[in-house]
C-alpha positions in Angstrom: 22.0 3.9 34.2 19.4 2.0 35.9 16.4 0.0 34.6 14.3 2.8 36.5 15.8 5.3 34.0 15.2 3.0 30.9 11.9 2.7 31.6 11.9 6.6 31.9 13.6 6.9 28.6 11.6 4.4 26.2 8.6 5.3 27.9 7.2 1.5 28.9 7.8 -1.0 31.4 9.7 -4.5 30.7 7.3 -6.7 29.0 9.2 -10.0 29.9 11.5 -11.0 32.6 13.8 -13.7 30.1 16.0 -14.4 33.1 17.0 -13.9 37.0 20.0 -15.1 38.5 22.0 -14.2 41.9 24.2 -12.0 39.8 22.1 -10.3 37.0 18.4 -9.8 35.4 17.5 -9.7 32.2 14.7 -8.4 30.9 12.7 -7.8 27.3 11.7 -4.7 26.3 9.0 -4.2 23.6 8.8 -0.8 22.4 7.6 1.3 19.2 10.0 3.5 16.8 9.0 6.3 15.3 9.3 6.7 11.1 9.3 9.0 8.6 6.0 9.5 6.1 6.9 11.4 2.8 5.9 11.4 -0.6 7.8 9.9 -3.3 7.9 13.0 -5.5 9.0 15.1 -3.0 11.7 13.3 -0.9 13.9 15.3 0.7 16.4 14.9 3.5 14.2 16.4 6.4 10.6 16.6 5.0 7.8 14.5 5.8 5.6 13.7 9.1 6.3 11.4 11.9 4.5 8.0 12.1 4.4 5.2 14.3 6.7 2.3 13.2 7.6 -1.0 13.9 7.9 -2.7 17.2 11.9 -3.3 18.4 13.2 -5.7 20.6 15.7 -4.7 23.4 17.4 -7.1 25.7 18.7 -5.1 29.0 21.2 -7.0 31.6 21.4 -5.7 34.8 23.3 -6.7 37.9 22.0 -7.0 41.5 22.0 -3.4 42.2 19.9 -2.3 39.0 22.5 -0.7 37.3 22.1 -1.4 33.5 25.3 -3.5 32.6 24.3 -4.6 29.0 22.1 -3.4 26.6 21.4 -5.8 23.3 18.7 -5.1 20.6 17.5 -8.6 19.4 16.3 -10.3 16.9 14.6 -13.2 15.7 15.9 -15.1 18.9 13.3 -12.8 20.9 9.5 -13.0 20.8 8.6 -11.0 18.0 5.4 -9.0 17.6 3.7 -9.2 14.4 1.3 -6.0 14.0 -0.8 -7.5 10.8 -2.5 -4.4 8.8 -5.0 -4.0 6.2 -4.7 -0.5 5.4 -3.9 0.7 1.7 -0.1 1.7 1.2 -0.8 5.3 -0.2 3.0 5.8 -1.2 2.6 2.8 -3.5 -0.7 3.9 -4.8 0.6 7.5 -5.3 3.7 5.4 -7.0 1.6 3.7 -9.1 -0.3 6.6 -10.5 2.3 9.0 -11.1 4.2 6.4 -13.3 1.0 4.4 -15.0 -1.1 7.9 -15.9 1.9 9.7 -17.4 2.2 6.8 -20.0 -1.2 6.1 -20.9 -1.3 9.6 -21.9 2.1 9.3 -24.1 0.0 6.2 -25.6 -3.1 8.0 -26.2 -1.7 10.8 -27.9 0.6 8.7 -30.0 -2.4 7.1 -31.1 -4.2 9.8 -32.3 -1.3 11.4 -33.5 -0.8 8.9 -35.9 -4.0 9.1 -37.6 
């Protein structure tokens, strides 16, 4: 595999050249993975829709001929990309209401049934 084939497979160019020596170069790639969103009540092995996931860091070491010699997923030692979102998590809201509303209805039924 060459560096160009890594570019093509990930769909992005290197984010940063971490190090360059006579015998090898180390590139940092940042790309987004695809996650699966489902409704908690209908969770299955293959249902849901594809959504954009978190950013992932990948270190690619190439020799002087641009042949890949090592692929390494890196965590905290790489430059972390933080994506802040202020969106409402609908899965949490749906889970909250699917638990709270039935409990409230049972409580109302018990109170009205006691009289």
